[in-house]
C-alpha positions, 0 to 999 in steps of 0.5 A: 462513514464506512467509505471513509476508511476506504478513502483513507487507505487509497489516499495513503497508498497513493501518497506512499507511492508518490513519496517512494518515487520522490525518495528514489529520484527516478521518474517511475511514478506509475511503477511505484504507485502500482506497487503501492496499491498492489501492496495495499490490496495484499495487506487488506487481504491478509487482515480481512480474509486470511487472518480475520483480525478485522472486518471492513466495519473497523478501521484497523485494516487500514493500518495493515493495508498501509503496512503491506504497501510499505513492505512491497515498496521496500521490496520493489526498491531493493530488488528491481533491476538497475539497467 
C-alpha cells in the first residue's frame, strides 16, 4: 500500500505535464513533462525533507508534490523564451 502514493504522485505529475502541453498548444510534451516531474520532486523534497510536514508513510506529501509541479509549470509557461 505504500507504493500507491508514489504511483499517484508520478501519474499526477505526468498528467499535469500533458494537460499543460495541451493548454499551451505547443508540441513540447517532453519539455512540459520534464518540468512537471522536476517540480513534483521539488514539492516532495520540501514536504518531506525541508519542512518535515509529512513522512513517506503519509499521503499528504503527494499534494505538496502536485502543487510543486503546478508552480513549476506556471513558471515554465510564463518565463520560457518565445523565439
